[in-house]
PyMOL Python script that loads the backbone (N, CA, C, O; Angstrom):
from pymol import cmd

cmd.read_pdbstr("""\
ATOM      1  N   MET A   1      86.899 -83.532-145.613  1.00  0.00           N
ATOM      2  CA  MET A   1      85.942 -84.403-145.197  1.00  0.00           C
ATOM      3  C   MET A   1      84.543 -83.892-145.451  1.00  0.00           C
ATOM      4  O   MET A   1      84.290 -82.696-145.310  1.00  0.00           O
ATOM      5  N   PRO A   2      83.626 -84.770-145.824  1.00  0.00           N
ATOM      6  CA  PRO A   2      82.340 -84.271-146.031  1.00  0.00           C
ATOM      7  C   PRO A   2      81.583 -83.928-144.799  1.00  0.00           C
ATOM      8  O   PRO A   2      81.710 -84.608-143.780  1.00  0.00           O
ATOM      9  N   GLY A   3      80.759 -82.838-144.863  1.00  0.00           N
ATOM     10  CA  GLY A   3      80.008 -82.441-143.726  1.00  0.00           C
ATOM     11  C   GLY A   3      80.700 -81.470-142.783  1.00  0.00           C
ATOM     12  O   GLY A   3      80.067 -80.961-141.859  1.00  0.00           O
ATOM     13  N   GLN A   4      82.075 -81.182-143.010  1.00  0.00           N
ATOM     14  CA  GLN A   4      82.703 -80.264-142.202  1.00  0.00           C
ATOM     15  C   GLN A   4      83.135 -79.081-143.134  1.00  0.00           C
ATOM     16  O   GLN A   4      83.596 -79.280-144.257  1.00  0.00           O
ATOM     17  N   ASN A   5      82.963 -77.896-142.619  1.00  0.00           N
ATOM     18  CA  ASN A   5      83.343 -76.669-143.327  1.00  0.00           C
ATOM     19  C   ASN A   5      84.739 -76.319-142.941  1.00  0.00           C
ATOM     20  O   ASN A   5      84.989 -76.076-141.761  1.00  0.00           O
ATOM     21  N   PRO A   6      85.651 -76.278-143.840  1.00  0.00           N
ATOM     22  CA  PRO A   6      87.071 -75.992-143.481  1.00  0.00           C
ATOM     23  C   PRO A   6      87.246 -74.569-142.975  1.00  0.00           C
ATOM     24  O   PRO A   6      88.186 -74.308-142.225  1.00  0.00           O
ATOM     25  N   ARG A   7      86.378 -73.641-143.357  1.00  0.00           N
ATOM     26  CA  ARG A   7      86.483 -72.242-142.777  1.00  0.00           C
ATOM     27  C   ARG A   7      86.104 -72.160-141.368  1.00  0.00           C
ATOM     28  O   ARG A   7      86.565 -71.225-140.713  1.00  0.00           O
ATOM     29  N   HIS A   8      85.308 -73.033-140.796  1.00  0.00           N
ATOM     30  CA  HIS A   8      84.777 -72.973-139.433  1.00  0.00           C
ATOM     31  C   HIS A   8      85.151 -74.260-138.759  1.00  0.00           C
ATOM     32  O   HIS A   8      84.360 -75.202-138.792  1.00  0.00           O
ATOM     33  N   PRO A   9      86.313 -74.360-138.147  1.00  0.00           N
ATOM     34  CA  PRO A   9      86.671 -75.607-137.450  1.00  0.00           C
ATOM     35  C   PRO A   9      85.826 -75.787-136.195  1.00  0.00           C
ATOM     36  O   PRO A   9      85.310 -74.795-135.682  1.00  0.00           O
ATOM     37  N   PRO A  10      85.665 -76.949-135.696  1.00  0.00           N
ATOM     38  CA  PRO A  10      84.853 -77.148-134.519  1.00  0.00           C
ATOM     39  C   PRO A  10      85.466 -76.330-133.305  1.00  0.00           C
ATOM     40  O   PRO A  10      86.683 -76.173-133.202  1.00  0.00           O
ATOM     41  N   PRO A  11      84.615 -75.851-132.449  1.00  0.00           N
ATOM     42  CA  PRO A  11      85.164 -75.027-131.351  1.00  0.00           C
ATOM     43  C   PRO A  11      85.874 -75.914-130.374  1.00  0.00           C
ATOM     44  O   PRO A  11      85.397 -76.996-130.033  1.00  0.00           O
ATOM     45  N   ALA A  12      87.017 -75.454-129.926  1.00  0.00           N
ATOM     46  CA  ALA A  12      87.785 -76.132-128.966  1.00  0.00           C
ATOM     47  C   ALA A  12      87.270 -75.904-127.560  1.00  0.00           C
ATOM     48  O   ALA A  12      86.669 -74.868-127.277  1.00  0.00           O
ATOM     49  N   ALA A  13      87.495 -76.838-126.701  1.00  0.00           N
ATOM     50  CA  ALA A  13      86.988 -76.670-125.289  1.00  0.00           C
ATOM     51  C   ALA A  13      87.814 -75.559-124.665  1.00  0.00           C
ATOM     52  O   ALA A  13      89.024 -75.485-124.878  1.00  0.00           O
ATOM     53  N   PRO A  14      87.165 -74.696-123.896  1.00  0.00           N
ATOM     54  CA  PRO A  14      87.949 -73.614-123.266  1.00  0.00           C
ATOM     55  C   PRO A  14      88.923 -74.126-122.264  1.00  0.00           C
ATOM     56  O   PRO A  14      88.646 -75.036-121.483  1.00  0.00           O
ATOM     57  N   ALA A  15      90.078 -73.512-122.307  1.00  0.00           N
ATOM     58  CA  ALA A  15      91.181 -73.908-121.449  1.00  0.00           C
ATOM     59  C   ALA A  15      90.979 -73.277-120.054  1.00  0.00           C
ATOM     60  O   ALA A  15      90.736 -72.075-119.946  1.00  0.00           O
ATOM     61  N   THR A  16      91.078 -74.064-119.035  1.00  0.00           N
ATOM     62  CA  THR A  16      90.948 -73.523-117.637  1.00  0.00           C
ATOM     63  C   THR A  16      92.308 -73.453-117.105  1.00  0.00           C
ATOM     64  O   THR A  16      93.047 -74.435-117.181  1.00  0.00           O
ATOM     65  N   VAL A  17      92.693 -72.332-116.561  1.00  0.00           N
ATOM     66  CA  VAL A  17      94.039 -72.204-115.945  1.00  0.00           C
ATOM     67  C   VAL A  17      93.842 -72.076-114.428  1.00  0.00           C
ATOM     68  O   VAL A  17      93.142 -71.209-113.906  1.00  0.00           O
ATOM     69  N   MET A  18      94.511 -73.003-113.787  1.00  0.00           N
ATOM     70  CA  MET A  18      94.403 -73.007-112.237  1.00  0.00           C
ATOM     71  C   MET A  18      95.826 -72.620-111.747  1.00  0.00           C
ATOM     72  O   MET A  18      96.743 -73.440-111.699  1.00  0.00           O
ATOM     73  N   THR A  19      95.946 -71.357-111.398  1.00  0.00           N
ATOM     74  CA  THR A  19      97.165 -70.942-110.871  1.00  0.00           C
ATOM     75  C   THR A  19      97.300 -71.387-109.403  1.00  0.00           C
ATOM     76  O   THR A  19      96.299 -71.732-108.774  1.00  0.00           O
ATOM     77  N   PRO A  20      98.556 -71.383-108.837  1.00  0.00           N
ATOM     78  CA  PRO A  20      98.621 -71.837-107.412  1.00  0.00           C
ATOM     79  C   PRO A  20      97.814 -70.928-106.497  1.00  0.00           C
ATOM     80  O   PRO A  20      97.247 -71.416-105.519  1.00  0.00           O
ATOM     81  N   ALA A  21      97.737 -69.646-106.765  1.00  0.00           N
ATOM     82  CA  ALA A  21      96.984 -68.724-105.985  1.00  0.00           C
ATOM     83  C   ALA A  21      95.429 -69.035-106.024  1.00  0.00           C
ATOM     84  O   ALA A  21      94.732 -68.962-105.011  1.00  0.00           O
ATOM     85  N   ILE A  22      94.974 -69.363-107.186  1.00  0.00           N
ATOM     86  CA  ILE A  22      93.582 -69.760-107.361  1.00  0.00           C
ATOM     87  C   ILE A  22      93.323 -71.101-106.619  1.00  0.00           C
ATOM     88  O   ILE A  22      92.294 -71.258-105.961  1.00  0.00           O
ATOM     89  N   ALA A  23      94.214 -72.003-106.730  1.00  0.00           N
ATOM     90  CA  ALA A  23      94.051 -73.311-106.084  1.00  0.00           C
ATOM     91  C   ALA A  23      94.089 -73.113-104.589  1.00  0.00           C
ATOM     92  O   ALA A  23      93.316 -73.746-103.870  1.00  0.00           O
ATOM     93  N   ALA A  24      94.931 -72.286-104.115  1.00  0.00           N
ATOM     94  CA  ALA A  24      95.013 -72.017-102.650  1.00  0.00           C
ATOM     95  C   ALA A  24      93.707 -71.342-102.146  1.00  0.00           C
ATOM     96  O   ALA A  24      93.206 -71.668-101.070  1.00  0.00           O
ATOM     97  N   ARG A  25      93.201 -70.445-102.910  1.00  0.00           N
ATOM     98  CA  ARG A  25      91.933 -69.750-102.515  1.00  0.00           C
ATOM     99  C   ARG A  25      90.804 -70.715-102.606  1.00  0.00           C
ATOM    100  O   ARG A  25      89.903 -70.596-101.776  1.00  0.00           O
ATOM    101  N   ALA A  26      90.728 -71.680-103.526  1.00  0.00           N
ATOM    102  CA  ALA A  26      89.697 -72.670-103.608  1.00  0.00           C
ATOM    103  C   ALA A  26      89.771 -73.572-102.397  1.00  0.00           C
ATOM    104  O   ALA A  26      88.750 -73.912-101.799  1.00  0.00           O
ATOM    105  N   ARG A  27      91.002 -73.966-102.031  1.00  0.00           N
ATOM    106  CA  ARG A  27      91.110 -74.821-100.821  1.00  0.00           C
ATOM    107  C   ARG A  27      90.688 -74.080 -99.528  1.00  0.00           C
ATOM    108  O   ARG A  27      90.083 -74.635 -98.611  1.00  0.00           O
ATOM    109  N   GLN A  28      91.066 -72.762 -99.535  1.00  0.00           N
ATOM    110  CA  GLN A  28      90.696 -71.935 -98.368  1.00  0.00           C
ATOM    111  C   GLN A  28      89.130 -71.825 -98.208  1.00  0.00           C
ATOM    112  O   GLN A  28      88.605 -71.987 -97.106  1.00  0.00           O
ATOM    113  N   LEU A  29      88.421 -71.549 -99.316  1.00  0.00           N
ATOM    114  CA  LEU A  29      87.038 -71.403 -99.294  1.00  0.00           C
ATOM    115  C   LEU A  29      86.340 -72.781 -98.988  1.00  0.00           C
ATOM    116  O   LEU A  29      85.315 -72.819 -98.307  1.00  0.00           O
ATOM    117  N   ALA A  30      86.899 -73.859 -99.489  1.00  0.00           N
ATOM    118  CA  ALA A  30      86.360 -75.170 -99.181  1.00  0.00           C
ATOM    119  C   ALA A  30      86.481 -75.497 -97.652  1.00  0.00           C
ATOM    120  O   ALA A  30      85.578 -76.040 -97.016  1.00  0.00           O
ATOM    121  N   ALA A  31      87.691 -75.110 -97.124  1.00  0.00           N
ATOM    122  CA  ALA A  31      87.866 -75.313 -95.647  1.00  0.00           C
ATOM    123  C   ALA A  31      86.902 -74.500 -94.798  1.00  0.00           C
ATOM    124  O   ALA A  31      86.329 -74.970 -93.815  1.00  0.00           O
ATOM    125  N   GLN A  32      86.749 -73.206 -95.248  1.00  0.00           N
ATOM    126  CA  GLN A  32      85.774 -72.356 -94.521  1.00  0.00           C
ATOM    127  C   GLN A  32      84.368 -72.879 -94.561  1.00  0.00           C
ATOM    128  O   GLN A  32      83.622 -72.808 -93.584  1.00  0.00           O
ATOM    129  N   ALA A  33      84.014 -73.415 -95.735  1.00  0.00           N
ATOM    130  CA  ALA A  33      82.651 -73.993 -95.846  1.00  0.00           C
ATOM    131  C   ALA A  33      82.489 -75.182 -94.935  1.00  0.00           C
ATOM    132  O   ALA A  33      81.484 -75.300 -94.234  1.00  0.00           O
ATOM    133  N   GLU A  34      83.459 -76.058 -94.936  1.00  0.00           N
ATOM    134  CA  GLU A  34      83.475 -77.208 -94.095  1.00  0.00           C
ATOM    135  C   GLU A  34      83.418 -76.810 -92.579  1.00  0.00           C
ATOM    136  O   GLU A  34      82.721 -77.441 -91.785  1.00  0.00           O
ATOM    137  N   HIS A  35      84.165 -75.761 -92.225  1.00  0.00           N
ATOM    138  CA  HIS A  35      84.167 -75.306 -90.824  1.00  0.00           C
ATOM    139  C   HIS A  35      82.757 -74.817 -90.415  1.00  0.00           C
ATOM    140  O   HIS A  35      82.230 -75.159 -89.357  1.00  0.00           O
ATOM    141  N   ARG A  36      82.181 -73.992 -91.320  1.00  0.00           N
ATOM    142  CA  ARG A  36      80.832 -73.440 -91.090  1.00  0.00           C
ATOM    143  C   ARG A  36      79.801 -74.557 -90.912  1.00  0.00           C
ATOM    144  O   ARG A  36      78.919 -74.480 -90.058  1.00  0.00           O
ATOM    145  N   ARG A  37      79.940 -75.629 -91.765  1.00  0.00           N
ATOM    146  CA  ARG A  37      78.980 -76.747 -91.686  1.00  0.00           C
ATOM    147  C   ARG A  37      79.204 -77.431 -90.337  1.00  0.00           C
ATOM    148  O   ARG A  37      78.218 -77.733 -89.663  1.00  0.00           O
ATOM    149  N   ALA A  38      80.406 -77.686 -89.914  1.00  0.00           N
ATOM    150  CA  ALA A  38      80.708 -78.323 -88.634  1.00  0.00           C
ATOM    151  C   ALA A  38      80.137 -77.491 -87.442  1.00  0.00           C
ATOM    152  O   ALA A  38      79.565 -78.020 -86.489  1.00  0.00           O
ATOM    153  N   VAL A  39      80.329 -76.190 -87.568  1.00  0.00           N
ATOM    154  CA  VAL A  39      79.870 -75.299 -86.479  1.00  0.00           C
ATOM    155  C   VAL A  39      78.322 -75.344 -86.363  1.00  0.00           C
ATOM    156  O   VAL A  39      77.748 -75.376 -85.274  1.00  0.00           O
ATOM    157  N   ALA A  40      77.724 -75.344 -87.497  1.00  0.00           N
ATOM    158  CA  ALA A  40      76.220 -75.380 -87.622  1.00  0.00           C
ATOM    159  C   ALA A  40      75.727 -76.712 -87.026  1.00  0.00           C
ATOM    160  O   ALA A  40      74.782 -76.752 -86.238  1.00  0.00           O
ATOM    161  N   GLU A  41      76.404 -77.797 -87.435  1.00  0.00           N
ATOM    162  CA  GLU A  41      76.016 -79.126 -86.842  1.00  0.00           C
ATOM    163  C   GLU A  41      76.210 -79.198 -85.358  1.00  0.00           C
ATOM    164  O   GLU A  41      75.367 -79.761 -84.660  1.00  0.00           O
ATOM    165  N   PHE A  42      77.283 -78.652 -84.848  1.00  0.00           N
ATOM    166  CA  PHE A  42      77.522 -78.634 -83.387  1.00  0.00           C
ATOM    167  C   PHE A  42      76.411 -77.778 -82.702  1.00  0.00           C
ATOM    168  O   PHE A  42      75.882 -78.174 -81.663  1.00  0.00           O
ATOM    169  N   ARG A  43      76.087 -76.682 -83.255  1.00  0.00           N
ATOM    170  CA  ARG A  43      75.092 -75.827 -82.582  1.00  0.00           C
ATOM    171  C   ARG A  43      73.696 -76.489 -82.597  1.00  0.00           C
ATOM    172  O   ARG A  43      72.921 -76.314 -81.657  1.00  0.00           O
ATOM    173  N   ALA A  44      73.384 -77.229 -83.638  1.00  0.00           N
ATOM    174  CA  ALA A  44      72.065 -77.877 -83.751  1.00  0.00           C
ATOM    175  C   ALA A  44      72.065 -79.038 -82.707  1.00  0.00           C
ATOM    176  O   ALA A  44      71.089 -79.251 -81.988  1.00  0.00           O
ATOM    177  N   ARG A  45      73.135 -79.727 -82.666  1.00  0.00           N
ATOM    178  CA  ARG A  45      73.226 -80.824 -81.741  1.00  0.00           C
ATOM    179  C   ARG A  45      73.166 -80.358 -80.230  1.00  0.00           C
ATOM    180  O   ARG A  45      72.521 -80.967 -79.377  1.00  0.00           O
ATOM    181  N   HIS A  46      73.902 -79.219 -79.989  1.00  0.00           N
ATOM    182  CA  HIS A  46      73.816 -78.714 -78.645  1.00  0.00           C
ATOM    183  C   HIS A  46      72.406 -78.089 -78.299  1.00  0.00           C
ATOM    184  O   HIS A  46      71.963 -78.180 -77.154  1.00  0.00           O
ATOM    185  N   ALA A  47      71.786 -77.522 -79.198  1.00  0.00           N
ATOM    186  CA  ALA A  47      70.410 -77.061 -78.932  1.00  0.00           C
ATOM    187  C   ALA A  47      69.457 -78.266 -78.700  1.00  0.00           C
ATOM    188  O   ALA A  47      68.578 -78.187 -77.842  1.00  0.00           O
ATOM    189  N   ALA A  48      69.613 -79.316 -79.413  1.00  0.00           N
ATOM    190  CA  ALA A  48      68.782 -80.511 -79.229  1.00  0.00           C
ATOM    191  C   ALA A  48      69.074 -81.063 -77.856  1.00  0.00           C
ATOM    192  O   ALA A  48      68.147 -81.391 -77.116  1.00  0.00           O
ATOM    193  N   ASP A  49      70.364 -81.176 -77.490  1.00  0.00           N
ATOM    194  CA  ASP A  49      70.641 -81.679 -76.063  1.00  0.00           C
ATOM    195  C   ASP A  49      70.064 -80.820 -75.009  1.00  0.00           C
ATOM    196  O   ASP A  49      69.487 -81.316 -74.041  1.00  0.00           O
ATOM    197  N   GLN A  50      70.207 -79.530 -75.169  1.00  0.00           N
ATOM    198  CA  GLN A  50      69.672 -78.599 -74.141  1.00  0.00           C
ATOM    199  C   GLN A  50      68.145 -78.771 -74.037  1.00  0.00           C
ATOM    200  O   GLN A  50      67.587 -78.740 -72.940  1.00  0.00           O
ATOM    201  N   GLN A  51      67.475 -78.951 -75.191  1.00  0.00           N
ATOM    202  CA  GLN A  51      66.023 -79.049 -75.176  1.00  0.00           C
ATOM    203  C   GLN A  51      65.634 -80.436 -74.455  1.00  0.00           C
ATOM    204  O   GLN A  51      64.655 -80.513 -73.712  1.00  0.00           O
ATOM    205  N   ALA A  52      66.414 -81.437 -74.712  1.00  0.00           N
ATOM    206  CA  ALA A  52      66.088 -82.751 -74.079  1.00  0.00           C
ATOM    207  C   ALA A  52      66.269 -82.637 -72.527  1.00  0.00           C
ATOM    208  O   ALA A  52      65.475 -83.190 -71.767  1.00  0.00           O
ATOM    209  N   ARG A  53      67.338 -81.903 -72.077  1.00  0.00           N
ATOM    210  CA  ARG A  53      67.571 -81.707 -70.693  1.00  0.00           C
ATOM    211  C   ARG A  53      66.406 -80.910 -70.075  1.00  0.00           C
ATOM    212  O   ARG A  53      65.891 -81.215 -69.000  1.00  0.00           O
ATOM    213  N   LEU A  54      66.027 -79.852 -70.848  1.00  0.00           N
ATOM    214  CA  LEU A  54      64.889 -79.089 -70.199  1.00  0.00           C
ATOM    215  C   LEU A  54      63.567 -79.795 -70.167  1.00  0.00           C
ATOM    216  O   LEU A  54      62.756 -79.581 -69.266  1.00  0.00           O
ATOM    217  N   ASN A  55      63.345 -80.643 -71.157  1.00  0.00           N
ATOM    218  CA  ASN A  55      62.094 -81.457 -71.101  1.00  0.00           C
ATOM    219  C   ASN A  55      62.151 -82.431 -69.958  1.00  0.00           C
ATOM    220  O   ASN A  55      61.139 -82.691 -69.308  1.00  0.00           O
ATOM    221  N   ALA A  56      63.324 -82.976 -69.703  1.00  0.00           N
ATOM    222  CA  ALA A  56      63.449 -83.902 -68.578  1.00  0.00           C
ATOM    223  C   ALA A  56      63.259 -83.245 -67.274  1.00  0.00           C
ATOM    224  O   ALA A  56      62.622 -83.820 -66.392  1.00  0.00           O
ATOM    225  N   LEU A  57      63.798 -82.015 -67.084  1.00  0.00           N
ATOM    226  CA  LEU A  57      63.660 -81.275 -65.927  1.00  0.00           C
ATOM    227  C   LEU A  57      62.156 -80.832 -65.681  1.00  0.00           C
ATOM    228  O   LEU A  57      61.660 -80.844 -64.555  1.00  0.00           O
ATOM    229  N   LEU A  58      61.500 -80.457 -66.767  1.00  0.00           N
ATOM    230  CA  LEU A  58      60.124 -80.033 -66.645  1.00  0.00           C
ATOM    231  C   LEU A  58      59.262 -81.293 -66.196  1.00  0.00           C
ATOM    232  O   LEU A  58      58.425 -81.184 -65.299  1.00  0.00           O
ATOM    233  N   LEU A  59      59.485 -82.419 -66.814  1.00  0.00           N
ATOM    234  CA  LEU A  59      58.768 -83.597 -66.407  1.00  0.00           C
ATOM    235  C   LEU A  59      59.001 -83.916 -64.932  1.00  0.00           C
ATOM    236  O   LEU A  59      58.075 -84.283 -64.208  1.00  0.00           O
ATOM    237  N   GLU A  60      60.264 -83.768 -64.499  1.00  0.00           N
ATOM    238  CA  GLU A  60      60.597 -84.064 -63.147  1.00  0.00           C
ATOM    239  C   GLU A  60      59.889 -83.103 -62.214  1.00  0.00           C
ATOM    240  O   GLU A  60      59.413 -83.531 -61.163  1.00  0.00           O
ATOM    241  N   ALA A  61      59.793 -81.776 -62.561  1.00  0.00           N
ATOM    242  CA  ALA A  61      59.119 -80.759 -61.768  1.00  0.00           C
ATOM    243  C   ALA A  61      57.664 -81.021 -61.696  1.00  0.00           C
ATOM    244  O   ALA A  61      57.074 -80.826 -60.634  1.00  0.00           O
ATOM    245  N   ILE A  62      57.015 -81.467 -62.792  1.00  0.00           N
ATOM    246  CA  ILE A  62      55.633 -81.739 -62.878  1.00  0.00           C
ATOM    247  C   ILE A  62      55.365 -82.926 -61.997  1.00  0.00           C
ATOM    248  O   ILE A  62      54.361 -82.899 -61.285  1.00  0.00           O
ATOM    249  N   ALA A  63      56.186 -83.989 -61.978  1.00  0.00           N
ATOM    250  CA  ALA A  63      55.970 -85.165 -61.151  1.00  0.00           C
ATOM    251  C   ALA A  63      56.151 -84.792 -59.620  1.00  0.00           C
ATOM    252  O   ALA A  63      55.499 -85.378 -58.756  1.00  0.00           O
ATOM    253  N   ALA A  64      57.021 -83.838 -59.333  1.00  0.00           N
ATOM    254  CA  ALA A  64      57.247 -83.453 -57.920  1.00  0.00           C
ATOM    255  C   ALA A  64      56.035 -82.704 -57.416  1.00  0.00           C
ATOM    256  O   ALA A  64      55.545 -82.940 -56.312  1.00  0.00           O
ATOM    257  N   LEU A  65      55.534 -81.739 -58.302  1.00  0.00           N
ATOM    258  CA  LEU A  65      54.359 -80.984 -57.927  1.00  0.00           C
ATOM    259  C   LEU A  65      53.103 -81.892 -57.794  1.00  0.00           C
ATOM    260  O   LEU A  65      52.306 -81.714 -56.874  1.00  0.00           O
ATOM    261  N   ALA A  66      52.942 -82.851 -58.708  1.00  0.00           N
ATOM    262  CA  ALA A  66      51.853 -83.744 -58.650  1.00  0.00           C
ATOM    263  C   ALA A  66      51.859 -84.557 -57.364  1.00  0.00           C
ATOM    264  O   ALA A  66      50.823 -84.803 -56.745  1.00  0.00           O
ATOM    265  N   SER A  67      53.087 -84.969 -56.980  1.00  0.00           N
ATOM    266  CA  SER A  67      53.172 -85.803 -55.751  1.00  0.00           C
ATOM    267  C   SER A  67      52.861 -85.006 -54.524  1.00  0.00           C
ATOM    268  O   SER A  67      52.354 -85.549 -53.542  1.00  0.00           O
ATOM    269  N   LEU A  68      53.171 -83.645 -54.558  1.00  0.00           N
ATOM    270  CA  LEU A  68      52.775 -82.770 -53.503  1.00  0.00           C
ATOM    271  C   LEU A  68      51.278 -82.543 -53.363  1.00  0.00           C
ATOM    272  O   LEU A  68      50.719 -82.394 -52.277  1.00  0.00           O
ATOM    273  N   LEU A  69      50.685 -82.529 -54.523  1.00  0.00           N
ATOM    274  CA  LEU A  69      49.218 -82.343 -54.598  1.00  0.00           C
ATOM    275  C   LEU A  69      48.375 -83.704 -54.373  1.00  0.00           C
ATOM    276  O   LEU A  69      47.147 -83.712 -54.279  1.00  0.00           O
ATOM    277  N   GLY A  70      49.148 -84.795 -54.304  1.00  0.00           N
ATOM    278  CA  GLY A  70      48.493 -86.133 -54.151  1.00  0.00           C
ATOM    279  C   GLY A  70      47.836 -86.595 -55.384  1.00  0.00           C
ATOM    280  O   GLY A  70      46.921 -87.412 -55.291  1.00  0.00           O
ATOM    281  N   GLU A  71      48.215 -86.149 -56.536  1.00  0.00           N
ATOM    282  CA  GLU A  71      47.625 -86.564 -57.792  1.00  0.00           C
ATOM    283  C   GLU A  71      48.689 -87.456 -58.609  1.00  0.00           C
ATOM    284  O   GLU A  71      49.892 -87.241 -58.464  1.00  0.00           O
ATOM    285  N   PRO A  72      48.262 -88.361 -59.383  1.00  0.00           N
ATOM    286  CA  PRO A  72      49.313 -89.195 -60.107  1.00  0.00           C
ATOM    287  C   PRO A  72      49.988 -88.284 -61.132  1.00  0.00           C
ATOM    288  O   PRO A  72      49.336 -87.423 -61.722  1.00  0.00           O
ATOM    289  N   ALA A  73      51.270 -88.468 -61.341  1.00  0.00           N
ATOM    290  CA  ALA A  73      52.023 -87.686 -62.215  1.00  0.00           C
ATOM    291  C   ALA A  73      51.664 -88.094 -63.685  1.00  0.00           C
ATOM    292  O   ALA A  73      51.371 -89.255 -63.970  1.00  0.00           O
ATOM    293  N   PRO A  74      51.701 -87.118 -64.566  1.00  0.00           N
ATOM    294  CA  PRO A  74      51.470 -87.468 -66.011  1.00  0.00           C
ATOM    295  C   PRO A  74      52.587 -88.344 -66.528  1.00  0.00           C
ATOM    296  O   PRO A  74      53.744 -88.173 -66.142  1.00  0.00           O
ATOM    297  N   GLN A  75      52.244 -89.306 -67.419  1.00  0.00           N
ATOM    298  CA  GLN A  75      53.291 -90.136 -68.071  1.00  0.00           C
ATOM    299  C   GLN A  75      53.861 -89.361 -69.239  1.00  0.00           C
ATOM    300  O   GLN A  75      53.158 -88.663 -69.970  1.00  0.00           O
ATOM    301  N   ALA A  76      55.178 -89.516 -69.382  1.00  0.00           N
ATOM    302  CA  ALA A  76      55.948 -88.916 -70.472  1.00  0.00           C
ATOM    303  C   ALA A  76      55.427 -89.546 -71.748  1.00  0.00           C
ATOM    304  O   ALA A  76      55.258 -90.759 -71.871  1.00  0.00           O
ATOM    305  N   ARG A  77      55.175 -88.620 -72.718  1.00  0.00           N
ATOM    306  CA  ARG A  77      54.759 -89.127 -74.035  1.00  0.00           C
ATOM    307  C   ARG A  77      55.935 -89.305 -74.959  1.00  0.00           C
ATOM    308  O   ARG A  77      56.884 -88.522 -74.970  1.00  0.00           O
ATOM    309  N   PRO A  78      55.834 -90.389 -75.753  1.00  0.00           N
ATOM    310  CA  PRO A  78      57.004 -90.517 -76.753  1.00  0.00           C
ATOM    311  C   PRO A  78      57.107 -89.355 -77.599  1.00  0.00           C
ATOM    312  O   PRO A  78      56.101 -88.719 -77.914  1.00  0.00           O
ATOM    313  N   ALA A  79      58.344 -89.018 -78.012  1.00  0.00           N
ATOM    314  CA  ALA A  79      58.587 -87.869 -78.805  1.00  0.00           C
ATOM    315  C   ALA A  79      58.022 -88.007 -80.276  1.00  0.00           C
ATOM    316  O   ALA A  79      57.720 -87.014 -80.938  1.00  0.00           O
ATOM    317  N   ALA A  80      57.908 -89.205 -80.711  1.00  0.00           N
ATOM    318  CA  ALA A  80      57.455 -89.488 -82.060  1.00  0.00           C
ATOM    319  C   ALA A  80      55.972 -89.285 -82.236  1.00  0.00           C
ATOM    320  O   ALA A  80      55.514 -89.053 -83.355  1.00  0.00           O
ATOM    321  N   SER A  81      55.184 -89.367 -81.133  1.00  0.00           N
ATOM    322  CA  SER A  81      53.724 -89.279 -81.336  1.00  0.00           C
ATOM    323  C   SER A  81      53.305 -87.877 -81.695  1.00  0.00           C
ATOM    324  O   SER A  81      53.892 -86.907 -81.215  1.00  0.00           O
ATOM    325  N   SER A  82      52.316 -87.761 -82.519  1.00  0.00           N
ATOM    326  CA  SER A  82      51.822 -86.451 -82.982  1.00  0.00           C
ATOM    327  C   SER A  82      50.289 -86.430 -82.600  1.00  0.00           C
ATOM    328  O   SER A  82      49.552 -87.408 -82.732  1.00  0.00           O
ATOM    329  N   GLN A  83      49.904 -85.225 -82.122  1.00  0.00           N
ATOM    330  CA  GLN A  83      48.509 -85.072 -81.711  1.00  0.00           C
ATOM    331  C   GLN A  83      47.910 -83.892 -82.386  1.00  0.00           C
ATOM    332  O   GLN A  83      46.736 -83.589 -82.173  1.00  0.00           O
TER     333      GLN A  83
END
""", "prot")
cmd.dss("prot")
cmd.show_as("cartoon", "prot")
cmd.util.cbc("prot")
cmd.orient("prot")
């Protein structure tokens, strides 16, 4: 054929061999990564929940102290507002 050199055939795609052991190790690593992601997500959600509870307790304590001092309690600010 014109344009092809018979001495240098086009390179073949490299063959990938996936032995059962390699496949099992790949599945194991994928499962470990998924577990780590789930643990990190749980910890982040737990920390956010704890922070929300702490914020509510602090607001309640401030309101109780303000009522003891006879001053109006501060209003809770929306979390989305930035100052």
